[in-house]
N, C-alpha and C positions, 0 to 999 in steps of 0.2 A: 411451556409458557403461560402464566395467568393469566384470561383478559384485559385484568386490573394492569398490569405490566405491558401489555401490548404495546400502547403508543407513547413510551416514554422512551425518552433518549438517551442511550446506556453509554453513548461518546461524550467526553465532550468534544466541545471546537477545539479546543488546542491537540487532544489526544486525534481527532480524526485531519488535523494540518499536518501534525507530525507522521501517521501513517502514510498519506500524500507524497509527503519528502521524502520519506525512506522507500516509498516505491520508485519514486523516480531516482532515486540512486543505485536502487536494484538493478533496474530497468537500463539504466546509463550503462552502469558496471557490466552488463550481459549483451548491450548491445540489440536489445531484442525485447518486445511485453514478457512480461512472468505471471506468473498464475502466484499468489506469496498467498503463505498461509500466516496467522499470526495472533498471540495472545497478546491480553491485557489482565496488569498484575494491578487490580483495586486497592490493595494491602500498601500499594507504595505514590507516591506524590505523581501529576502529572509531568511529564518531562523526563523519566528514567523508566517510567513501567511500561511501555510495549516491546515485546519480542519478537523476531523475523520467525519463526519455525523451522521452513523452511520453503524454496523457491524451484519454480520449474519451466521451463518457456510454456507460455501461453497457446494454445492452439484455436480456441474456439473464436474470440473477436478478432486475432488477428489474419485471421481467415476468410472472415468476412466481407463482402462487395462493399465496394467505396461509400453506398447508397445508405450504410447504419451508420447512424450518429453525426456527429457535424464532420462537414466536409474537410477543416484544417484538423481533427483528432486523427493524430496515427496509432495510438492504441488507448482499450476501454479505460486506463490509469489516464491519459488525457481528457478523455470527455468527462470523465469522474470530476477529475479539476477543472476544467470547464465549466461546468454546467454549476460548480459551486460558486462559483465566482470569484475562486480562491485562485492566486499564482504560487503556488509553494514551489519551492522549489522542484539466465534468467537464472536458475539457479541450479547449476551443479557444481559438484565436486565439493571442495570443502565450504564449509562455512564461516561466517564472520559476523560476529557481534558488532552491531552497530548505533550506539546509543549518544544521544545527544549529540551527534553529526561525528564523532569519533569514530573510527576504524578501530576495533582490536585486535588482537593477534586469531587468527584462525581456532576453531575449537574443536 
């Protein structure tokens, strides 16, 4: 990445909040911390431009001792959401498109 772009925020706050919300929904669905791969289509407006590519059980943060992060954090995503000061709301098997809080049929 060019040096002049390295300190520029690439996601807007609404995209960050939506990603955190989607991640929490995925973790809740699977009942465990998840390692989630995602993409953003900047050609589309925020609120409908984030795609979950895949998710799998997270194996690093969830296996660390309680001394890492906040004592109240139960997953890496909890730690990230808590550390941003925002309160927003793994993957095996069929995938599902989640957009704007609506579950679509498996793809």
